[in-house]
C-alpha positions in Angstrom: 115.8 107.2 158.5 115.0 103.6 157.5 112.1 105.0 155.1 114.7 107.5 153.8 117.1 104.6 153.0 114.5 102.7 151.3 113.6 105.4 149.2 117.0 106.1 148.0 117.7 102.5 147.2 114.5 102.3 145.3 115.4 105.5 143.2 118.9 104.1 142.7 117.5 100.8 141.4 115.0 102.4 139.3 117.6 104.7 137.8 119.8 101.8 136.8 117.2 100.2 135.4 116.0 103.1 133.2 119.5 103.8 132.0 119.9 103.2 128.3 122.6 100.8 127.5 125.3 101.7 125.0 124.7 99.9 121.7 127.0 99.3 119.0 126.4 100.6 115.7 128.2 97.6 114.2 125.0 95.2 113.9 127.2 92.4 112.9 127.8 92.0 116.4 124.1 90.6 117.0 124.3 88.2 114.1 123.9 84.7 114.9 123.4 81.5 112.8 119.8 82.0 112.7 119.5 85.6 111.8 121.5 86.8 108.7 122.1 90.1 106.9 120.9 90.5 103.4 124.5 90.0 102.2 125.0 86.7 103.9 121.5 85.6 102.3 122.7 86.4 99.1 126.1 84.3 99.8 123.9 81.7 100.6 121.6 81.6 97.8 124.8 81.8 95.2 126.7 79.0 96.8 124.5 76.4 99.0 123.1 73.8 96.8 119.8 72.1 98.4 118.8 75.5 100.0 115.3 76.0 100.3 113.8 79.6 100.3 110.5 80.1 101.9 108.8 83.4 101.8 106.7 83.8 104.8 104.0 86.4 103.5 100.6 86.4 102.4 100.0 84.9 98.8 99.3 88.7 97.4 102.6 90.0 98.7 104.4 87.0 97.3 102.9 87.2 94.0 103.5 91.1 93.8 107.3 90.6 94.3 109.3 87.4 95.2 112.8 85.8 95.1 113.0 83.7 92.3 113.1 80.0 93.4 111.4 80.6 96.7 108.1 79.1 97.8 105.4 81.0 99.6 104.3 79.6 102.9 101.6 81.4 105.4 100.6 81.0 108.9 97.8 78.7 108.3 100.2 76.3 106.9 102.5 76.1 110.0 99.6 76.6 112.6 97.8 74.1 114.8 94.6 72.7 113.4 91.3 74.0 115.0 90.8 72.4 118.3 94.3 70.6 118.7 95.2 73.0 121.6 93.3 74.7 124.3 94.5 77.9 123.0 94.5 79.4 119.4 97.6 80.8 117.5 99.7 77.7 118.5 102.2 76.1 116.1 101.5 72.9 114.2 102.5 69.5 116.0 105.8 68.0 114.9 103.9 65.6 112.7 102.5 68.3 110.7 105.3 70.4 110.5 107.2 67.5 109.1 104.8 66.8 106.5 104.4 70.6 105.7 108.2 71.4 105.4 108.6 67.9 103.4 106.4 69.2 100.6 108.9 71.7 100.1 111.7 69.0 100.0 113.0 69.9 103.3 114.7 67.4 105.3 116.6 67.1 108.6 119.6 68.4 106.6 118.1 70.9 104.5 119.2 74.8 105.3 116.3 77.0 105.2 116.5 80.5 104.5 113.0 82.3 105.7 111.8 85.5 104.0 109.8 88.1 106.0 108.5 91.5 105.5 109.4 94.6 107.5 108.4 94.1 111.0 106.1 91.0 110.5 107.1 88.3 113.0 105.7 85.2 110.7 109.4 84.2 109.6 110.3 84.1 113.2 107.4 82.3 114.2 108.0 79.7 111.7 
């Protein structure tokens, strides 16, 4: 009896875990102040003075098509230097990030709009 009860509880927990949550088709419910829609980005570009747009794609993709006034920045620009950390692929130190972002005129009071491509994660990494 104890084994049967254990199996039933396990199955119940498994079934609850596998259930697909109901999702709203209204995507604005997921918006935050860090992830914006194309419409919001367009409003920001039109109205915000001092907005800096960083296009986080490789140079070739940037040259092919980019938003006017944007700057191209790519992974090596905001990655740690070789041997700086025990593991590869780490983000740059605060000092290097400050220098890198300062090159584009970014200060602590600057709004930054990051543009990425498709399912690329580099904009969110930056």
